Every structure is written in C-alpha cells, then in structure tokens.
C-alpha positions in Angstrom: 0.0 0.0 0.0 2.7 2.4 0.9 4.4 2.1 -2.5 1.3 3.6 -4.1 2.2 6.9 -2.6 6.0 6.6 -3.1 7.3 10.0 -4.2 10.4 8.9 -6.0 12.8 6.0 -6.3 16.1 5.8 -4.5 19.2 4.9 -6.3 21.2 2.1 -4.8 24.9 2.9 -5.1 27.3 0.1 -4.9 26.6 -3.7 -5.1 27.7 -4.4 -1.6 25.8 -1.7 0.3 22.6 -3.6 0.9 20.0 -1.0 1.8 22.7 1.7 2.2 22.3 4.7 -0.1 23.7 8.1 -0.6 21.2 10.8 -1.2 20.0 11.0 -4.8 22.0 14.1 -5.4 25.1 11.9 -5.4 24.1 10.6 -8.9 23.4 13.6 -11.1 23.3 11.5 -14.2 20.6 9.2 -12.9 17.3 9.1 -14.8 14.7 11.4 -13.4 12.0 10.0 -11.2 8.4 11.1 -10.8 7.5 13.8 -8.2 4.3 13.8 -6.3 2.6 15.3 -9.3 3.7 12.4 -11.5 6.2 14.5 -13.5 10.0 14.6 -13.1 11.0 16.8 -10.2 13.6 19.5 -10.7 15.8 18.0 -8.1 16.0 14.6 -9.9 16.6 16.0 -13.4 20.2 15.6 -14.6 22.3 18.5 -13.6 19.6 20.2 -11.6 20.9 19.2 -8.2 24.6 19.5 -7.4 26.4 16.2 -6.6 26.8 15.5 -2.9 30.4 16.4 -1.7 33.0 13.7 -1.4 36.4 13.6 0.2 37.2 15.6 3.3 33.7 16.6 4.4 31.6 15.9 7.4 29.5 12.7 7.1 26.1 12.7 8.7 23.5 9.9 8.8 19.9 10.1 7.6 18.0 7.2 9.1 14.4 6.9 7.9 11.9 4.4 6.4 12.2 4.7 2.7 10.0 1.6 2.3 7.2 -0.1 4.2 4.2 1.4 5.9 6.0 4.5 7.3 7.5 5.5 4.0 4.3 7.6 3.2 5.5 10.0 5.9 9.2 9.6 6.3 10.4 10.1 2.7 9.4 13.7 2.8 11.3 14.2 6.1 14.4 13.0 4.2 13.6 15.6 1.5 13.5 18.4 4.1 16.8 17.2 5.6 18.4 17.1 2.1 17.1 20.7 1.4 18.7 22.0 4.6 22.0 20.2 3.9 22.1 21.6 0.3 21.4 25.1 1.5 24.2 24.9 4.2 26.6 23.4 1.6 25.9 26.2 -0.9 26.5 28.8 1.9 30.0 27.4 2.6 29.2 24.3 4.7 30.1 23.8 8.4 33.5 24.8 9.7 34.6 25.2 6.0 33.6 21.6 5.2 30.8 20.3 3.1 28.2 18.0 4.7 28.2 14.4 3.2 24.8 12.8 3.9 24.5 9.0 4.0 21.0 7.6 3.8 19.9 4.3 5.4 16.5 2.7 5.0 15.0 1.6 8.3 12.3 -0.2 6.2 9.6 0.5 8.8 11.2 -2.3 10.8 12.6 -1.5 14.3 15.5 -4.1 14.4 16.6 -2.8 11.0 16.7 0.8 12.4 19.1 -0.4 15.1 21.3 -2.3 12.6 21.5 0.8 10.4 22.3 3.0 13.3 25.2 0.9 14.3 26.5 0.9 10.7 26.3 4.6 10.5 28.2 5.1 13.7 30.7 2.3 13.5 31.4 1.9 9.8 30.5 5.3 8.2 31.9 7.2 11.2 29.1 9.9 10.9 29.3 13.0 13.1 25.6 12.7 14.0 22.4 11.0 12.8 19.2 12.7 11.8 16.5 10.1 12.0 13.5 8.0 13.0 9.8 8.8 13.0 7.9 6.3 15.2 8.7 6.0 18.8 9.3 2.3 18.3 12.1 3.1 15.9 13.6 5.7 18.3 13.4 3.3 21.2 15.0 0.6 19.1 18.1 2.8 18.5 18.2 4.6 21.8 20.5 2.1 23.6 22.9 2.2 20.7 23.3 5.9 20.8 23.6 6.0 24.6 26.1 3.1 24.8 28.2 4.5 22.1 27.7 8.1 23.5 26.7 9.3 20.0 24.1 11.8 18.9 20.6 11.4 17.4 18.4 14.3 16.2 14.8 13.3 16.3 12.2 15.4 14.3 8.8 14.1 15.2 6.2 14.8 17.9 6.2 12.0 20.5 4.8 10.8 23.7 7.4 12.2 26.0 8.4 10.3 29.2 12.0 10.3 27.9 14.9 12.7 28.1 18.1 11.3 26.8 21.5 13.0 26.9 22.2 11.6 23.5 19.1 12.7 21.7 17.9 16.2 20.6 14.1 16.3 20.1 12.8 18.9 17.7 9.3 17.6 17.5 6.6 18.4 20.1 6.5 17.0 23.6 2.9 16.1 24.7 2.4 19.5 26.3 3.1 21.1 22.9 0.6 19.1 20.9 -1.5 16.5 22.6 -2.5 18.3 25.8 -3.4 21.7 24.0 -5.4 19.8 21.4 -7.5 18.0 24.1 -8.0 21.3 25.9 -9.2 22.9 22.7 -11.6 20.0 22.0 -13.1 20.2 25.4 -13.8 23.9 24.9 -15.0 23.6 21.3 -17.2 20.5 21.8 -18.3 20.7 25.4 -19.8 17.5 26.8 -18.8 15.4 23.8 -17.3 12.0 24.6 -14.0 10.8 23.2 -13.1 7.6 21.4 -9.3 7.0 21.2 -7.9 5.1 18.1 -4.3 4.6 17.4 -1.6 2.3 16.0 -0.5 -0.5 18.2 2.9 0.7 19.5 4.4 2.9 22.2 3.5 6.4 21.0 -0.3 6.0 20.7 -0.6 3.9 23.9 1.4 6.4 26.0 -0.3 9.4 24.3 -3.7 7.9 25.2 -2.7 7.3 28.8 -1.9 11.0 29.0 -5.2 11.9 27.3 -7.2 9.7 29.7 -5.4 11.3 32.7 -6.0 14.8 31.3 -9.7 14.1 30.6 -10.2 12.6 34.1 -8.7 15.8 35.5 -10.9 18.0 33.3 -14.2 16.1 33.5 -14.0 14.6 30.1 -15.2 11.2 29.1 -13.6 8.3 27.1 -16.0 5.7 25.8 -13.6 3.5 23.8 -10.0 2.8 23.0 -8.8 0.7 20.1 -5.4 -0.1 18.5 -4.6 -1.3 14.9 -1.2 -2.9 14.0 1.0 -0.6 11.9 0.4 -1.3 8.2 -2.9 -3.0 8.8 -5.7 -1.7 6.6 -8.5 -3.8 8.2 -10.3 -0.9 10.0 -14.0 -1.7 9.4 -14.4 -3.4 12.8 -12.9 -0.4 14.6 -15.1 2.0 12.8 -18.1 -0.1 13.7 -17.0 0.0 17.4 -16.7 3.8 17.2 -20.2 4.1 15.7 -21.6 1.9 18.4 -19.9 3.7 21.3 -20.8 7.1 19.9 -24.4 6.7 18.6 -25.1 10.4 18.9 -21.7 11.4 17.6 -18.5 12.5 19.5 -14.8 13.1 19.1 -12.4 10.7 17.5 -8.9 11.2 18.8 -6.7 9.7 16.1 -3.0 8.6 16.7 -2.9 6.2 13.8 0.4 6.3 11.9 1.4 5.5 8.3 -0.8 4.3 5.5 -3.5 2.8 7.9 -4.9 6.4 7.8 -5.8 6.0 4.2 -8.2 3.1 4.8 -9.4 4.7 8.1 -10.6 8.0 6.7 -12.0 6.6 3.5 -14.0 4.0 5.4 -15.0 6.6 8.0 -16.6 8.7 5.3 -18.1 5.6 3.7 -19.8 4.8 7.0 -21.4 8.3 6.9 -19.3 9.5 9.9 -18.4 13.0 8.7 -16.8 15.7 10.8 -20.1 17.4 11.5 -21.0 14.6 13.9 -17.7 12.8 14.3 -14.9 15.4 14.3 -11.5 13.8 14.5 -8.3 15.2 15.9 -5.2 13.7 14.4 -1.6 14.0 15.6 0.2 12.1 12.8 -1.7 13.4 9.8 -0.2 16.4 8.1 -0.3 18.0 4.6 1.7 15.1 3.1 -0.8 12.5 4.4 -3.8 14.6 3.4 -2.4 14.8 -0.1 -1.9 11.0 -0.2 -5.3 10.1 1.3 -7.3 12.7 -0.6 -8.6 16.0 0.8 -12.2 15.0 0.1 -12.0 12.4 2.8 -10.5 14.7 5.4 -12.1 18.1 4.8 -13.5 19.5 8.0 -11.4 17.2 10.3 -8.7 18.6 12.6 -5.0 18.1 13.3 -2.7 19.4 16.0 0.8 20.5 15.1 3.3 23.3 15.6 3.6 24.1 11.9 1.4 24.1 8.9 2.3 25.2 5.4 -0.3 28.0 5.8 1.7 29.7 8.6 2.1 33.2 7.3 5.6 34.2 8.1 8.6 35.1 5.9 10.5 32.0 7.2 7.6 29.8 6.4 7.1 31.2 2.9 10.8 30.9 2.2 10.9 27.2 3.4 7.9 26.3 1.3 9.1 28.1 -1.8 12.6 26.5 -1.6 11.2 23.0 -1.1 8.8 23.4 -4.0 11.6 24.8 -6.2 13.7 21.7 -5.5 11.1 18.9 -5.4 8.2 20.2 -7.5 5.4 22.8 -7.3 2.8 20.3 -6.2 4.7 19.1 -3.2 3.7 20.3 0.3 5.6 20.9 3.5 4.4 19.9 7.0 5.4 19.9 10.6 7.8 16.9 10.8 9.5 18.2 7.6 9.8 21.6 9.2 11.3 20.1 12.4 13.7 18.0 10.4 14.8 21.1 8.4 15.2 23.1 11.6 17.3 20.4 13.4 19.9 20.3 10.7 20.5 24.0 11.2 20.5 23.7 15.0 23.2 21.0 14.7 25.2 23.2 12.3 25.1 26.1 14.7 26.1 23.9 17.6 29.1 22.6 15.7 30.2 26.1 14.8 29.9 27.3 18.4 31.8 24.2 19.6 34.4 24.7 16.8 34.3 20.9 16.4 32.1 18.2 14.9 34.1 15.3 16.3 34.0 16.1 20.0 30.3 15.3 20.7 30.4 16.4 24.3 31.3 19.9 23.2 28.6 19.8 20.5 26.0 18.7 23.0 26.9 21.5 25.3 26.9 24.1 22.5 23.5 23.0 21.3 21.8 24.1 24.5 20.6 27.7 24.0 20.8 27.7 20.2 18.0 29.7 18.6 16.8 29.6 15.0 14.2 31.6 13.1 12.3 28.5 12.0 9.3 28.4 9.7 7.1 27.7 12.7 8.5 30.7 14.6 11.6 31.3 16.6 12.7 28.2 18.4 15.1 27.7 21.3 16.9 24.5 22.3 16.3 24.0 26.0 18.5 22.4 28.5 16.2 19.4 28.4 17.2 18.8 24.7 13.7 19.8 23.5 12.7 23.1 21.8 10.1 25.7 22.6 7.3 25.7 20.0 4.1 27.5 19.1 1.1 25.1 19.2 -1.5 25.3 16.4 -4.8 23.5 15.5 -5.6 23.2 11.9 -8.8 22.3 10.0 -8.5 20.5 6.6 -9.6 22.7 3.7 -10.8 21.6 0.3 -7.4 22.2 -1.2 -5.8 19.8 1.3 -4.1 22.5 3.3 -5.0 23.6 6.8 -6.9 26.6 8.0 -5.3 27.5 11.3 -8.2 27.8 13.8 -6.2 28.2 17.0 -2.7 28.9 18.0 -0.8 29.8 21.2 0.2 33.5 21.5 3.9 32.5 22.2 6.1 29.4 22.1 5.3 26.8 24.7 8.2 25.5 26.8 8.6 21.7 26.5 7.9 19.3 29.3 9.3 15.8 28.5 8.1 14.3 31.8 4.3 14.5 31.8 2.6 16.5 34.5 -0.8 14.6 34.2 0.7 11.2 34.8 1.1 10.5 38.5 4.4 8.7 38.1 6.1 11.6 36.4 4.3 14.6 37.9 6.8 17.1 39.3 9.7 15.7 37.4 11.9 17.6 34.9 15.1 17.3 32.9 18.2 19.5 32.7 21.4 18.4 30.9 23.2 21.6 31.6 23.4 20.6 35.2 25.1 17.3 36.0 23.3 17.2 39.4 19.9 17.2 37.6 20.4 15.3 34.4 17.6 13.4 32.6 15.1 13.2 35.5 14.9 15.1 38.7 12.2 16.3 41.1 11.4 20.0 40.8 11.5 21.9 44.0 
C-alpha cells in the first residue's frame, strides 16, 4: 500500500551496500524519477541538483523508512533534511567543510533501524544522525546511541516520558501538541465523549494514557479505545465500534500512523461518519498524508501540530518556496519536515559554536541555548534537549491545506516528563546541570 504513494525511487549505489544509499544528489546523471505530481521533479533531473560532496567533508547519517508502511510519511522528512544540507553546503558548509549525507533505509522495521544506526556510527563514522519517525524506531536505536555516546536528532512529535542526553528532540512534547489539542476540543465541543484510536505501538498507547489522565482531571469522558497494527488496513471493525460507542456522535482522537490512515478516513466517510457529527483530531496526519489520502475524505477534520504550510511568516514562505523549487510545485511541506529542516540548522550552529564536529560532548553542550528563526517561529533549544514551539490547531480545507483555527500566542516550553501522569508529575530534565540530568524532582 505504501508504495502507491511513493514520491520517487532511491538509487542504490554500490553492489555491496545492501540498503545503504547516498542521497540522490550523489548521482546527477541518474534518470529522473516522478515527483508527487507524476512528472520529473527539478531535483531529480540531470544537472539540476549538485552532486553531494565527497572527500574531506563531514559525514552525517539520515535514518528513515524509505520503504514499508511508514514511507508515506518519512520520505518527505528526508527531502527536508536534504534541502537543509544543500542550503548549508551552498553557503559554505560547516567549519569550512561540506556535509556528506549517508541515507539508510529503516524499512519500517525496528530491528533494522538499530542495525543501520550501528552501521552509520561504526562503519561510516558519521558525526551525527538525523532520524526515525515512530517512537518504536527511536526506542530501538536509543540504547545504541547511549552506549556509544553518540548523537541522534529526532524530528517528530512524540509521547514524552523520555529525556536522553544523547538525543535532541525537535518535534513536540505532549504539552506542545496532545494536551493543548485536548484542551481545545473540550472547549469547542463541550460535553462530547472521546473515542481513542491509534496504531499498536508505544506512542499512541502512551499518548492515550496521557489523554485519559487529562480528561479525568478536566471532567471529560472516554467511551472507547482501540489499536490497529501498523500497516494493517482492516479498519472496518474499529469503525463499527466507534459508531456503536458514539451513537449520537462524538470526538475521535486519532493517533494512527502510516498508511493505515488511508483506509481509516476513506471508510469513516463511507460509513457516513463525517466531521459534522464525528470530528476527528489527528496527531500524525499532516499535509503530506492529506495529499496521499485525498482532501475530500479529510475536509473538516482537525490536526494538531506546531507548523502548517499556511503559517504566514517570511521564514515559512521561504521554506515552502525553496522546497517546491527543489522537489516540484505540487509538493507540500508539513510539521515533521519543518522540524527536520530546523534540526539540521541547529546542529550546524552547535558545531560552529563548539568549533568541532568530532567532540560530541562539546557539540552537545553548545546545542543548548541555540536559537533559530524556524518556519514555525523562533525556536530555542532548551537544557532538556527539546525546543520551545508554538502550538497550532488546523482544519483541513478543500485544497488539502489547513486553516489555522487556533494557536498559542507564544512558544510553549517543552515538558518531556508528563505532568498529568502520576508517576512523572513534578519531574523535569536539565542536561546543563550534571546534578539534575535526565530526570529530577522539581522543587
């Protein structure tokens, strides 16, 4: 199913690098591949994109699912990372060196992610890794990065309850996405019950435990909770359960990931469960997924993110225009792509402040406090290795983009340890203070 929405093919370079690929720009004479619009993208046309640098550069790893159920979302994150790297290289690189990206396909398989992480660190000797989407993939590689004292930059919203010294998180913590969206739903649809549906892995389950604790504290009601295995398109039984549990309508809180969303929203509409009676709030459906699913199936439904393509700022317009110029005018940008683009620049700035890319301890220390005028607004890397972010609620329009219906007036400070969950209430994280570290009780 995922291949149906594949944006472009990846060139395999070398007969011995099973699954290991350099970014497409490394092969400027390769045949052009179709863009999202079905026509060759400017970036893939011969000579349109400069060859990736070779020789005495700084190697970085890109570790994402280029195949399997998560490819529908992760390929575009790679595109955004590629764009940032190309921009940085054109501007002179980092410490006078060009960035050499090495792409590995996690294949939507968590053991494969860990194998590829070890290869990037041990064999390719990369300076850092930009990667993962699902929390299962991040959890799969976490021990490797911590044991080897290496560095992972992670670009996707997640469930929190983690604060690693060896990871920088540029997606939202729950208090920067999940919690504000629940608060908004309670105010917008007072008295409406919630049905929670998600993919069967760590992020949706932990996210839903937070939502249930928040609703209990706020007087909300959950009438059902169902999980679907990643990549499974058999959703009819879950939709039937939602309809039975919400006979008068209600809120569907959706944390499905990957191409399961395609079947879910098409069958939801087919069952006559439109957003007028069954509004859904998604936390893993952005512009790219709307484009793949079809806006007609999602119009009127909601999503919570920190960034939408419709954010009206100079940095947002510049990002969208640069991305479309490189990958095709019909392509869209979204929140995980924006976070991925931003994290490459934050790493660059940290390296330049540390005056080294090899001493990771110095780079880690230099990353704290870095600011960047990101497309979603000015971001700051906090001492807990998460960034401050504006929170936005978007409503799907007929054109597949989002009308921003609510946003916070300023960036929200991240809280990796959840304050609704009893076990972590009152805890925080501070890697600038060795006495505090990854988890300490606030005074």
